[in-house]
MARDREN-832770 format. One line per 2 residues: number of its first residue (from 0); their letters; for each residue x, y, z of C-alpha. Coordinates in nm, 3 decimals, padded with zeros to 5 digits. Example, Ala and Ser with C-alpha at 12.3 -4.5 7.8 and 13.67 -1.06 7.14 Angstrom:
2
0	AS	01.230 -00.450 00.780  01.367 -00.106 00.714 .
END
This chain:
194
0	SA	-01.868 01.339 -08.141  -01.771 01.530 -07.882 .
2	QR	-01.563 01.388 -07.578  -01.816 01.420 -07.278 .
4	YT	-01.732 01.449 -06.903  -01.921 01.487 -06.568 .
6	LT	-01.910 01.734 -06.320  -01.988 01.632 -05.988 .
8	VK	-02.068 01.869 -05.744  -02.078 01.803 -05.371 .
10	LT	-02.186 02.007 -05.050  -01.954 02.031 -04.748 .
12	GT	-01.861 02.224 -04.466  -01.988 02.344 -04.159 .
14	GA	-02.308 02.469 -04.279  -02.552 02.409 -04.590 .
16	GR	-02.628 02.534 -04.894  -02.703 02.444 -05.257 .
18	VT	-02.554 02.469 -05.584  -02.724 02.560 -05.911 .
20	GT	-02.569 02.587 -06.280  -02.686 02.468 -06.639 .
22	GI	-02.793 02.095 -06.534  -02.710 02.103 -06.199 .
24	NC	-03.004 02.198 -05.869  -02.759 02.015 -05.600 .
26	GA	-02.873 01.956 -05.285  -03.136 01.725 -05.580 .
28	DC	-02.923 01.680 -05.882  -02.555 01.691 -05.841 .
30	VE	-02.417 01.533 -06.131  -02.422 01.656 -06.475 .
32	TY	-02.234 01.547 -06.791  -02.096 01.810 -07.108 .
34	AA	-01.945 01.797 -07.381  -01.575 01.872 -07.346 .
36	GT	-01.473 02.237 -07.347  -01.834 02.352 -07.180 .
38	TI	-01.782 02.644 -06.942  -02.039 02.625 -06.660 .
40	EL	-02.118 02.922 -06.440  -02.187 02.759 -06.072 .
42	TA	-02.406 02.964 -05.853  -02.378 02.871 -05.450 .
44	TP	-02.670 03.005 -05.242  -02.608 02.914 -04.860 .
46	AP	-02.890 02.851 -04.618  -03.019 03.078 -04.338 .
48	CS	-02.718 03.086 -04.091  -02.438 02.969 -04.327 .
50	RA	-02.207 03.139 -04.627  -02.086 02.994 -04.897 .
52	VQ	-01.674 02.986 -04.825  -01.494 02.903 -05.102 .
54	WE	-01.472 02.606 -05.417  -01.221 02.348 -05.405 .
56	NE	-01.099 02.025 -05.624  -01.078 01.689 -05.485 .
58	SG	-00.736 01.815 -05.378  -00.824 02.075 -05.176 .
60	AS	-00.705 02.335 -05.454  -00.954 02.676 -05.467 .
62	LT	-01.163 02.674 -05.782  -01.335 02.994 -05.907 .
64	SP	-01.635 02.977 -06.131  -01.724 02.971 -06.417 .
66	LT	-01.554 02.627 -06.515  -01.435 02.468 -06.823 .
68	IT	-01.484 02.130 -06.812  -01.182 01.947 -06.966 .
70	SN	-01.200 01.583 -06.762  -01.392 01.441 -06.522 .
72	LT	-01.434 01.706 -06.275  -01.568 01.698 -05.892 .
74	VY	-01.646 02.019 -05.715  -01.700 02.071 -05.335 .
76	AV	-01.938 02.448 -05.262  -01.810 02.452 -04.867 .
78	FD	-02.047 02.652 -04.651  -01.962 02.754 -04.273 .
80	AC	-02.227 02.769 -04.045  -02.242 03.150 -03.877 .
82	CP	-02.514 03.191 -03.671  -02.459 03.239 -03.337 .
84	AP	-02.509 02.936 -03.053  -02.883 02.948 -02.897 .
86	VT	-02.925 03.176 -02.572  -02.945 02.964 -02.228 .
88	LQ	-03.205 03.157 -02.021  -03.150 03.159 -01.648 .
90	SP	-03.408 03.372 -01.470  -03.678 03.384 -01.334 .
92	AD	-03.698 02.992 -01.398  -03.935 02.876 -01.629 .
94	GA	-04.313 02.866 -01.448  -04.144 03.087 -01.211 .
96	TN	-04.450 03.267 -00.995  -04.514 03.565 -00.784 .
98	QP	-04.244 03.832 -00.986  -04.203 04.129 -00.906 .
100	LD	-04.364 04.404 -01.166  -03.982 04.505 -01.214 .
102	TT	-03.840 04.157 -01.280  -03.531 04.116 -01.475 .
104	LT	-03.474 03.863 -01.695  -03.119 03.733 -01.741 .
106	WQ	-02.930 03.510 -01.954  -02.588 03.394 -02.030 .
108	AA	-02.387 03.479 -02.325  -02.404 03.307 -02.662 .
110	AG	-02.122 03.204 -02.847  -02.113 03.415 -03.199 .
112	AS	-02.360 03.671 -03.046  -02.314 03.985 -03.121 .
114	SY	-02.688 04.146 -02.947  -02.976 03.976 -02.819 .
116	DV	-03.311 04.054 -02.950  -03.589 04.011 -02.626 .
118	FV	-03.916 03.917 -02.658  -04.211 03.981 -02.371 .
120	GA	-04.581 03.932 -02.387  -04.910 03.787 -02.274 .
122	SD	-04.937 03.600 -02.567  -04.837 03.507 -02.897 .
124	PL	-04.671 03.635 -03.135  -04.417 03.776 -02.897 .
126	AK	-04.322 04.142 -02.898  -03.955 04.221 -02.960 .
128	QN	-03.850 04.456 -02.711  -03.549 04.560 -02.712 .
130	NT	-03.178 04.460 -02.879  -02.939 04.497 -02.621 .
132	LD	-02.558 04.386 -02.559  -02.659 04.279 -02.205 .
134	LQ	-02.754 03.958 -02.060  -03.003 04.128 -01.878 .
136	YA	-03.342 04.331 -01.959  -03.636 04.461 -01.743 .
138	PV	-03.943 04.457 -01.936  -04.169 04.771 -01.895 .
140	GL	-04.580 04.757 -01.875  -04.590 04.429 -01.683 .
142	TL	-04.903 04.408 -01.497  -04.991 04.216 -01.120 .
144	NA	-05.094 03.901 -01.183  -05.072 03.858 -01.533 .
146	AY	-04.906 03.583 -01.726  -04.601 03.623 -01.924 .
148	RW	-04.443 03.471 -02.201  -04.009 03.603 -02.280 .
150	RV	-03.724 03.438 -02.528  -03.411 03.585 -02.634 .
152	DA	-03.281 03.552 -02.981  -02.857 03.561 -03.022 .
154	VN	-02.804 03.786 -03.305  -02.515 03.843 -03.561 .
156	SC	-02.409 03.995 -03.914  -02.518 03.648 -04.031 .
158	GM	-02.840 03.564 -03.886  -03.050 03.528 -03.541 .
160	TP	-03.083 03.206 -03.379  -03.445 03.187 -03.181 .
162	GT	-03.476 03.078 -02.791  -03.654 02.914 -02.619 .
164	VR	-03.974 03.077 -02.492  -04.059 03.072 -02.057 .
166	TF	-04.343 03.198 -01.867  -04.354 03.389 -01.560 .
168	TT	-04.625 03.532 -01.346  -04.619 03.823 -01.208 .
170	TA	-04.713 03.895 -00.838  -05.079 03.986 -00.723 .
172	NH	-05.020 04.208 -00.512  -04.835 04.550 -00.497 .
174	PP	-04.516 04.597 -00.289  -04.605 04.686 00.066 .
176	TI	-04.575 05.032 00.121  -04.358 05.109 00.418 .
178	TS	-04.454 05.465 00.599  -04.353 05.570 00.899 .
180	TP	-04.538 05.755 01.168  -04.381 06.064 01.335 .
182	PA	-04.332 06.035 01.717  -04.601 06.141 01.923 .
184	MV	-04.577 06.457 02.061  -04.590 06.452 02.409 .
186	NR	-04.694 06.724 02.634  -04.496 06.815 02.905 .
188	TY	-04.472 07.103 03.155  -04.192 07.264 03.281 .
190	QY	-04.110 07.487 03.610  -03.836 07.717 03.611 .
192	DV	-03.759 07.894 03.912  -03.600 08.286 03.895 .
END
């Protein structure tokens, strides 16, 4: 009978994913025994916010798939995390009241973000209002004495990291209108001596 060898797949790196191939479905089943000379095609499927970087052996040397099994072999599938960090919201504060209709939402830059999706609405699901490179956004269409929910998602080419939801309530009154009254005309009589 032909010599048999064990292939062990291990997942490593800062990201996550799974590896599949004949007899392998790693996450769950990461070890399989094969006859010597068997060629195995392994496929790395990254989880959301991860990317498959490379295959390595136990000594850290790069490998390529397909693999021909000629001895016991441990293969490391390296996945890197790649989504941006979550956004830290600044203002308005959660639960803020009496916010003007021209309120500007602000947040801090998120590591790894290339842009930001801004969501604002009175109820879920929140409507995406904008994708921006800026760290602020003035929502449109706010009404008086209304409760709003908002969140900002960090986005890059790898994916999106959802932000936390905050609430604010707009003012119940229109801002005061400043009017000026022209000074009263004063009737004066002038007498001229000629």
